[in-house]
C-alpha positions as CSV (number, residue, x, y, z in Angstrom):
1,M,-10.4,-13.0,31.0
2,T,-7.5,-13.4,28.6
3,Q,-6.9,-9.7,26.7
4,L,-6.9,-10.4,22.9
5,K,-4.1,-9.1,20.4
6,R,-4.7,-5.6,19.3
7,V,-2.6,-4.2,16.5
8,K,-2.5,-0.8,14.8
9,R,-0.6,0.1,11.6
10,E,-0.4,3.5,9.9
11,F,0.6,4.1,6.6
12,V,1.5,7.2,4.8
13,F,2.2,7.4,0.9
14,E,1.7,10.0,-1.8
15,V,0.0,9.8,-5.6
16,T,0.2,12.0,-8.1
17,A,-3.2,12.3,-8.6
18,P,-5.2,15.3,-6.6
19,P,-7.6,14.8,-3.8
20,E,-10.6,15.6,-5.8
21,R,-9.9,12.7,-8.3
22,V,-8.3,9.8,-5.2
23,F,-11.2,10.4,-3.0
24,P,-14.2,8.9,-5.3
25,L,-12.2,5.8,-5.4
26,L,-11.9,5.0,-2.2
27,C,-15.8,3.2,-2.6
28,P,-16.1,-0.2,-2.7
29,V,-18.0,-0.2,-5.8
30,R,-15.5,2.2,-7.2
31,E,-12.1,0.4,-5.9
32,R,-13.3,-2.2,-8.6
33,D,-11.6,-0.1,-10.9
34,W,-8.0,0.2,-9.7
35,I,-8.1,-2.7,-7.6
36,E,-7.3,-6.2,-9.0
37,G,-9.7,-9.0,-7.8
38,W,-11.8,-6.5,-5.8
39,Q,-15.3,-7.7,-4.8
40,A,-17.5,-6.6,-2.5
41,D,-21.5,-6.4,-2.7
42,M,-23.4,-3.4,-1.7
43,V,-26.2,-4.2,1.6
44,Y,-27.2,-0.5,1.6
45,S,-26.2,2.7,-0.1
46,D,-28.3,5.5,-1.1
47,S,-26.5,6.6,-4.1
48,G,-25.3,3.0,-4.9
49,L,-22.0,4.2,-3.9
50,A,-19.9,5.3,-0.3
51,E,-21.8,7.5,2.0
52,D,-22.3,7.8,5.8
53,H,-23.7,4.6,6.6
54,A,-23.4,2.7,3.8
55,V,-22.9,-1.5,4.2
56,F,-21.3,-4.3,2.3
57,T,-19.8,-7.3,2.6
58,T,-16.5,-8.9,1.4
59,D,-15.3,-12.6,1.4
60,F,-11.8,-13.1,1.8
61,P,-10.0,-16.3,1.5
62,D,-7.9,-15.2,4.6
63,R,-10.5,-13.4,6.5
64,G,-13.5,-15.3,5.2
65,R,-17.1,-12.7,4.9
66,G,-16.9,-9.2,6.0
67,T,-19.5,-6.8,6.8
68,W,-18.0,-3.7,6.5
69,V,-20.4,-0.1,7.7
70,V,-19.1,3.7,6.4
71,S,-18.5,5.1,10.1
72,H,-17.2,8.3,8.7
73,Y,-17.9,10.2,5.7
74,D,-16.3,13.5,5.0
75,P,-15.9,14.4,1.0
76,K,-14.7,17.7,2.0
77,R,-12.3,16.9,4.2
78,F,-10.9,13.7,2.0
79,E,-12.1,11.3,4.8
80,I,-13.4,8.1,5.3
81,G,-13.7,5.8,7.9
82,F,-14.5,2.3,7.9
83,T,-15.9,-0.3,10.6
84,V,-15.5,-4.1,9.8
85,F,-16.2,-7.7,11.3
86,Y,-15.3,-10.6,10.4
87,P,-17.4,-13.0,12.5
88,D,-14.6,-15.0,15.1
89,T,-11.5,-13.7,13.3
90,C,-11.5,-9.8,14.2
91,A,-12.9,-6.8,13.8
92,E,-11.2,-3.6,12.0
93,R,-11.1,0.1,12.1
94,L,-9.8,1.6,8.9
95,G,-9.4,5.5,8.7
96,V,-7.8,7.2,5.3
97,K,-7.7,10.9,5.0
98,L,-6.0,12.5,2.2
99,S,-4.2,16.1,2.1
100,A,-3.0,17.6,-0.8
101,C,0.6,18.2,-1.3
102,S,2.3,21.3,-2.8
103,S,3.5,19.0,-5.7
104,G,-0.4,18.9,-6.4
105,G,-0.5,14.9,-5.7
106,T,-2.1,13.6,-2.6
107,R,-0.7,11.9,0.7
108,A,-2.6,9.2,1.9
109,R,-2.8,8.4,5.4
110,W,-4.2,4.7,6.3
111,T,-4.7,3.8,9.9
112,R,-6.0,0.0,10.5
113,T,-6.8,-1.4,13.9
114,Y,-7.2,-4.7,14.2
115,T,-8.7,-6.4,17.3
116,A,-9.0,-9.7,17.4
117,L,-12.0,-11.9,18.4
118,S,-11.0,-15.2,19.1
119,E,-7.6,-16.6,19.9
120,T,-8.0,-17.9,16.2
121,G,-8.4,-13.8,15.9
122,S,-5.1,-13.4,17.4
123,R,-3.2,-16.2,15.2
124,Y,-4.5,-14.3,12.6
125,L,-3.3,-10.8,13.2
126,E,0.3,-12.6,14.2
127,R,0.0,-13.6,10.6
128,N,-1.5,-10.8,8.9
129,T,-0.6,-8.1,10.1
130,G,3.2,-7.8,9.8
131,E,5.3,-7.9,6.7
132,A,2.2,-9.7,4.9
133,L,0.1,-5.9,5.5
134,D,3.2,-3.8,4.6
135,T,3.0,-6.1,1.0
136,R,-1.0,-5.8,0.8
137,M,-0.6,-2.0,1.6
138,A,2.1,-1.7,-1.2
139,G,-0.2,-2.9,-3.7
140,V,-2.8,-0.7,-2.5
141,R,-0.4,2.3,-2.9
142,D,0.9,0.4,-6.4
143,A,-2.5,0.2,-7.6
144,L,-3.7,3.1,-7.1
145,Q,-1.1,4.9,-8.5
146,R,-1.2,3.0,-11.2
147,Y,-5.2,3.9,-11.7
148,C,-4.2,7.2,-11.5
149,D,-1.6,7.3,-14.2
150,T,-3.0,5.8,-16.9
151,G,-6.9,5.0,-15.6
152,A,-6.3,1.1,-16.5
153,D,-9.2,0.0,-15.4
154,F,-9.5,-4.0,-13.5
155,G,-13.4,-4.4,-13.0
156,R,-14.8,-3.5,-16.3
């Protein structure tokens, strides 16, 4: 059996809003407010928002349809984790931990681990987990900061 590709990357950045304001934005419904073009369809959630074991789907042009499960949810510690499956491409584990900065803002630590599910997935990871992922995460950081600064609402 051939070992397929696995890539783990960590991104740390700060935004000016406190964790209490940032954490609720890490939700498939609320991300419509601050990530331009974000689309997610909730499959299951008692509250209608992010919660432990919530399930939702996305459909990205480069990865196709993905099924997301909230695999860790601890709002008191400002931590959320997702397990994502893109059939025939890759599985992703995404963990986000927020902590307060002395400035009153938030330090965000995003850890992404991708595992290819096929040779096609390995090629996808080769193309999309280097500079392309750095660019995507810079966009996430910038969008979150813009929303915290201005309340700019892309989704409604």
